[in-house]
C-alpha positions, 0 to 999 in steps of 0.5 A, a space after each residue: 376296317 373303317 366305316 363312316 359314322 359306324 363303329 364295329 365291335 366283335 364279341 364272339 360270334 356277334 358283331 355290334 354296330 354302333 351308329 355314330 354321327 352325333 348328336 342324332 346319328 343321322 345318315 349320310 350318303 357316305 355312311 349308307 354306302 359304308 353300311 352296305 360295305 360293312 354288311 358285305 364284310 360281315 357276310 364274308 366272315 363265317 365266324 359272325 352269326 348275329 349282328 346287333 345295331 344300336 345308337 351310340 349314347 343314351 338318347 338316339 338310335 337314329 333320327 334318320 336323314 338330315 333334312 338340310 340335304 333336301 332343303 334346296 329341292 335338288 332332285 338329283 341329290 334326292 334320287 341319289 340318297 333314296 338309292 343309297 338308303 334302299 341299297 343299304 337297308 336292303 343289304 341289312 335285311 339280307 344279312 346272312 345271320 340274325 340282325 337285332 336292333 337295340 333301339 336305345 332312344 329316338 328312332 325317327 324316319 330313316 332311323 326307324 327304317 333301319 330298325 325295320 330292316 333288322 330281323 328283330 327289335 328290342 326297345 328301351 322303355 323311353 324310346 320314341 318311334 315315328 315315320 314323320 316324312 309326310 309331315 315335311 312333304 316327303 315319304 319313307 323311301 327306305 322300305 318304311 311303307 312296305 316293311 311297317 305294314 308287314 309287321 303291324 298291319 295296314 291300320 297302324 302303318 297308316 296311323 304312323 305314316 299318314 297321320 304322323 303318329 309317334 309311338 312309345 315303346 309300350 305301344 310298339 310292343 303292343 302292336 308288334 313293332 318290337 318284340 321286347 321292351 327293356 328298362 332304360 339302358 338295357 336294350 344292348 344287353 338284351 340284344 346280346 343275350 338274344 344273339 347268344 341264343 342265335 349262336 347256339 343254332 346252326 348258322 347254316 340252318 338259320 341262314 336258310 330259315 331266314 330266307 324262307 321266312 322272308 320269302 313268304 312276303 313275296 311268294 304264294 304259300 303253295 309255291 314256297 312250300 316245295 322250296 321249303 322241303 328242298 332246302 331241308 334236303 339241301 342241308 344234308 350237304 352241310 357239315 353243320 347238319 351232321 354235327 348237329 344231329 350227332 352232337 344231340 345223339 352224343 349229348 354234347 354241345 355242337 361245334 358249328 363250322 358254318 358250312 
């Protein structure tokens, strides 16, 4: 399959997505639409358990949107792009498996929002991250104002969004924006190792667990706890549940069927 400004490489049960729109891997209406399509294609591929997203090259993860698109103040174009950003990154957030952002350089604006839409984030030590939209009279409209405070708390979210603060990888790790920092050039390898850990888990269990974890954002605890118990029982209808338990009892590696 071909996708605009996106290069897909499959390595075992892991799909590796390279953002590829040099020099800064900015998003376009076409690449956002194709990201949504790409995630749908991966969701339909039962052999894919994890998705690693990174920027092509050594300097940029993604610099977000090209501001030239907004220079003329065209509200219709702004509305269309905002919709495409939202649909693309919401699709990424809802990816069936585990998504890992390997932040290999600058992640700015919509670039950082793409990383925020992933389940996990690994940054190289030279990476820089920011949501600078208010600096140019805009705002992060692809989940930034919602996903960032969930990860780092309201105070740090306000520092990045309201004060325009740019942070380095060490600060991002300290405040919980990323889960790991690697030396320069090491994020992709670290993300692939984490994806290997994902592949040892039951893909059906992972999909259900991810839905429950993310459901905590929108549902009261007393409401989601009974759902958690029901989803536990539902797993007994899957092949993976039977395979996982029996493989453990037989002291062998499970062979997941993703079903």
